[in-house]
C-alpha positions in Angstrom: -13.0 -58.3 72.8 -12.9 -58.2 76.7 -13.7 -61.6 78.2 -16.5 -60.2 80.4 -18.1 -58.5 77.4 -17.8 -61.6 75.3 -19.4 -63.7 78.1 -22.2 -61.1 78.5 -23.1 -61.2 74.9 -23.1 -65.0 74.9 -25.3 -65.0 77.9 -27.8 -62.6 76.2 -27.9 -64.8 73.1 -28.4 -68.0 75.0 -31.3 -66.4 77.0 -32.9 -65.0 73.8 -32.6 -68.3 72.0 -34.1 -70.2 74.9 -37.0 -67.9 75.8 -37.8 -65.7 72.8 -41.0 -67.5 72.1 -42.1 -68.3 75.6 -41.5 -64.7 76.9 -42.1 -62.9 73.5 -38.6 -61.3 73.9 -37.6 -58.1 72.1 -34.3 -56.3 72.4 -34.1 -53.0 74.1 -31.8 -50.4 72.5 -32.2 -47.7 75.0 -29.3 -47.9 77.5 -31.3 -45.7 80.0 -33.7 -48.5 80.8 -31.0 -50.6 82.4 -32.2 -53.8 80.7 -31.2 -55.9 77.7 -34.6 -57.3 76.6 -38.3 -56.8 77.3 -40.9 -59.5 77.3 -44.2 -60.7 78.7 -44.7 -62.9 81.7 -48.1 -63.7 83.1 -49.6 -61.0 80.9 -47.4 -58.2 82.3 -44.5 -56.5 80.5 -41.2 -57.3 82.1 -37.7 -55.9 81.5 -34.9 -58.5 81.7 -31.3 -57.6 82.5 -29.1 -60.5 81.6 -25.8 -61.2 83.4 -23.2 -64.0 83.8 -22.0 -62.6 87.2 -24.5 -61.5 89.7 -21.8 -60.0 92.0 -21.6 -56.9 89.8 -25.3 -56.1 90.0 -26.2 -53.2 92.3 -30.0 -53.3 92.9 -30.1 -49.6 93.9 -29.3 -48.7 90.3 -32.8 -49.9 89.3 -34.9 -48.2 92.0 -35.5 -44.9 90.2 -36.2 -46.5 86.8 -38.6 -49.1 88.3 -40.6 -46.4 90.1 -40.5 -44.0 87.1 -41.5 -46.5 84.5 -43.8 -48.7 86.7 -42.5 -51.8 85.1 -41.4 -55.1 86.5 -37.7 -55.9 86.3 -35.9 -59.2 86.6 -32.2 -60.0 86.6 -31.4 -63.2 84.7 -28.3 -65.1 85.8 -26.9 -67.3 83.0 -24.5 -70.1 83.8 -22.4 -70.5 80.6 -21.1 -73.9 81.6 -24.4 -75.7 81.8 -26.6 -73.1 80.0 -28.8 -72.8 83.1 -30.9 -69.7 83.9 -32.0 -68.3 87.2 -34.5 -65.4 87.5 -34.4 -62.8 90.2 -37.4 -60.4 90.3 -36.5 -57.0 91.8 -39.3 -57.0 94.3 -37.3 -55.6 97.2 -39.2 -53.1 99.4 -38.4 -49.4 98.9 -37.2 -47.8 102.1 -39.8 -45.1 103.2 -37.0 -43.0 104.7 -34.3 -42.8 102.0 -36.1 -44.2 98.9 -33.6 -46.9 98.1 -34.1 -50.7 98.2 -34.3 -52.2 101.7 -34.7 -55.8 102.8 -37.2 -58.1 104.5 -35.4 -60.3 107.0 -37.0 -63.4 108.5 -35.9 -63.5 112.1 -36.2 -66.8 114.0 -36.9 -65.6 117.5 -36.0 -67.5 120.7 -38.7 -69.8 122.0 -41.5 -68.1 123.9 -43.6 -71.0 125.3 -42.5 -73.3 128.1 -42.8 -76.4 125.8 -40.2 -75.0 123.4 -38.1 -72.9 125.7 -35.6 -75.6 126.5 -35.6 -77.1 123.0 -33.9 -76.0 119.8 -37.2 -74.7 118.4 -38.2 -71.3 117.4 -42.0 -71.0 117.9 -42.2 -67.4 116.8 -40.8 -65.6 113.8 -40.8 -62.0 112.8 -40.5 -60.3 109.4 -38.5 -57.1 109.9 -37.7 -54.5 107.3 -34.1 -53.2 107.4 -32.4 -50.5 105.3 -28.6 -50.7 105.5 -28.1 -47.3 104.0 -30.1 -45.1 106.4 -30.5 -47.6 109.3 -34.3 -47.7 108.9 -35.9 -50.5 110.9 -39.4 -51.7 111.3 -40.9 -54.9 112.9 -43.6 -55.7 110.3 -45.4 -58.9 111.4 -45.2 -61.8 113.8 -45.7 -65.4 112.7 -46.2 -68.6 114.7 -44.6 -71.8 113.3 -42.3 -74.3 114.9 -38.9 -74.1 113.1 -35.7 -75.8 114.1 -33.0 -73.4 115.3 -30.3 -73.3 112.5 -27.7 -71.9 115.0 -28.3 -74.9 117.3 -28.0 -77.4 114.4 -24.8 -75.7 113.1 -23.2 -75.6 116.5 -23.9 -79.3 117.0 -22.3 -80.1 113.6 -19.3 -78.0 114.4 -18.8 -79.6 117.8 -19.3 -83.2 116.6 -16.0 -85.1 116.8 -15.2 -88.6 115.4 -13.4 -91.3 117.4 -10.0 -90.1 116.0 -10.9 -86.6 117.4 -11.2 -85.1 113.9 -14.2 -83.0 113.0 -17.0 -85.1 111.5 -18.3 -82.3 109.4 -16.1 -80.1 107.2 -16.7 -76.3 106.8 -18.2 -77.1 103.4 -20.6 -79.6 105.0 -21.7 -77.0 107.5 -22.1 -74.3 104.8 -24.1 -76.6 102.5 -26.4 -77.5 105.4 -27.0 -73.9 106.3 -27.7 -73.0 102.6 -30.1 -75.9 102.1 -32.0 -75.5 105.4 -32.2 -71.8 104.9 -33.5 -72.1 101.4 -36.2 -74.5 102.5 -37.3 -72.0 105.2 -37.3 -69.1 102.8 -39.5 -70.9 100.3 -42.0 -71.8 103.0 -42.3 -68.3 104.4 -42.3 -66.6 101.0 -45.4 -68.7 100.1 -47.0 -67.8 103.4 -46.3 -64.1 103.4 -46.0 -63.4 99.6 -42.9 -61.2 100.4 -39.5 -61.4 98.9 -37.3 -62.4 101.8 -33.7 -61.2 101.7 -32.3 -63.0 104.7 -32.8 -65.6 107.4 -31.4 -64.5 110.8 -31.3 -65.7 114.4 -29.8 -64.7 117.7 -26.1 -65.6 118.1 -23.8 -65.1 121.0 -20.5 -63.6 119.7 -17.5 -64.2 122.0 -15.0 -61.4 122.0 -12.7 -62.6 124.8 -12.2 -66.4 125.0 -10.6 -66.1 128.5 -13.9 -65.4 130.2 -16.3 -66.0 127.3 -17.5 -62.4 127.4 -19.2 -61.0 124.4 -22.5 -59.8 123.1 -25.7 -61.0 121.4 -26.1 -60.1 117.7 -28.2 -61.2 114.8 -26.4 -63.8 112.7 -27.4 -64.0 109.1 -27.6 -67.6 108.0 -28.6 -66.9 104.4 -29.0 -63.9 102.2 -30.5 -63.2 98.8 -27.9 -63.4 96.0 -28.6 -59.7 95.2 -28.5 -58.5 98.8 -24.8 -57.6 98.7 -25.2 -54.9 101.3 -26.3 -57.3 104.1 -23.4 -58.3 106.2 -23.1 -61.7 108.1 -23.8 -59.9 111.4 -26.9 -57.6 111.2 -26.3 -55.5 114.3 -29.8 -56.4 115.6 -31.0 -59.0 117.9 -34.3 -60.0 119.5 -34.5 -60.7 123.2 -35.2 -59.4 126.6 -34.1 -56.0 127.8 -32.5 -56.8 131.1 -32.6 -54.0 133.7 -29.2 -52.9 135.0 -28.5 -52.7 138.7 -28.9 -49.0 139.1 -32.0 -49.0 136.9 -33.7 -51.8 138.8 -32.8 -50.2 142.2 -34.5 -47.0 141.0 -37.7 -48.9 140.2 -37.9 -50.7 143.6 -36.8 -47.8 145.8 -40.3 -46.8 146.8 -41.6 -50.3 147.8 -42.5 -50.4 151.5 -41.7 -53.2 153.9 -44.8 -55.4 154.5 -44.1 -55.5 158.2 -43.1 -52.0 159.3 -44.2 -50.1 156.3 -40.9 -48.3 155.8 -39.7 -47.6 152.3 -36.0 -47.4 153.0 -34.8 -50.9 152.1 -31.5 -52.4 150.8 -31.7 -53.8 147.3 -29.7 -57.0 146.3 -29.5 -57.1 142.5 -28.0 -60.6 142.3 -30.8 -62.2 144.5 -33.4 -59.6 143.4 -34.5 -59.0 147.0 -35.2 -56.1 149.2 -34.1 -56.2 152.9 -35.8 -53.8 155.4 -33.1 -51.8 157.1 -35.3 -51.5 160.2 -36.7 -55.0 160.9 -34.6 -57.1 158.6 -37.6 -58.7 156.7 -36.5 -59.9 153.2 -38.8 -59.3 150.3 -38.5 -61.3 147.0 -39.0 -58.7 144.2 -37.9 -61.0 141.3 -41.4 -61.2 139.8 -41.8 -57.5 140.0 -38.4 -57.0 138.3 -39.5 -59.6 135.7 -42.7 -57.6 134.9 -40.5 -54.6 134.1 -38.5 -56.5 131.6 -39.7 -56.1 128.0 -39.2 -58.2 125.0 -38.3 -56.5 121.8 -35.6 -55.5 119.3 -32.2 -54.1 120.1 -30.5 -52.2 117.4 -26.7 -52.1 118.0 -23.7 -50.6 116.4 -21.0 -53.1 117.2 -17.6 -54.0 116.0 -18.0 -56.7 113.4 -16.1 -59.9 114.1 -13.1 -60.7 111.8 -14.6 -64.1 110.8 
């Protein structure tokens, strides 16, 4: 018998033996239901698909059957070494565009208030719905809690050096911290929103050229749901300010008239964000006007994914 088949059967038997009374388990003989057992949890019928390796489970294979049968599905991960069980309800949102499973991402936005702007605190969070198959995106709701920036904490750990100039924290230390901190954040926001969160993300500057530190902002995924295999580490989205380019800004300010001689033909300095009258030389500060044109929102990008 194949090792994976043998492991799977053992996992099913362990699950049945452990929960057959509590969940009133009964075997399912119809292969079309994509589950091994059915039972009752909280008064509702639930289909359980048992596995010993969650990496092989594709959540999109369950979408049609869940919608057709109107029944709750849970994937049960069995650890054969310690006979531990982990339940994963398939409550992922169905994409309104393509009909497959999409994901709710908790995005820790940059600080918005002056008290938090220069600290490592996110005082505003968004729940966004992302479909990696058809690129559907929707900003669902905004929340207001003070949450420590995971990126800032991780960067500090990575840059901390001991007296012998060796890194104080190993890669495993950093990964363990990210997992633990993210899991705590997910539990809190799932209780608050009653949504199944698939990922925790935050702005991250990605350097593409170390010589001049040039790069781009992207959404770094700190944590993802064990079944969200289609979410990459870099989401291709980031939340921030849309900065006006030089030509775009010049177009917006071209009709502003000089306060002294009332002439509209002025020279624009994008670096200083000033207008200089070509006739009388009076300098006008238009930085606040430019700032009022800048909007805050989501940027969806198709970028080359880093090799890391």
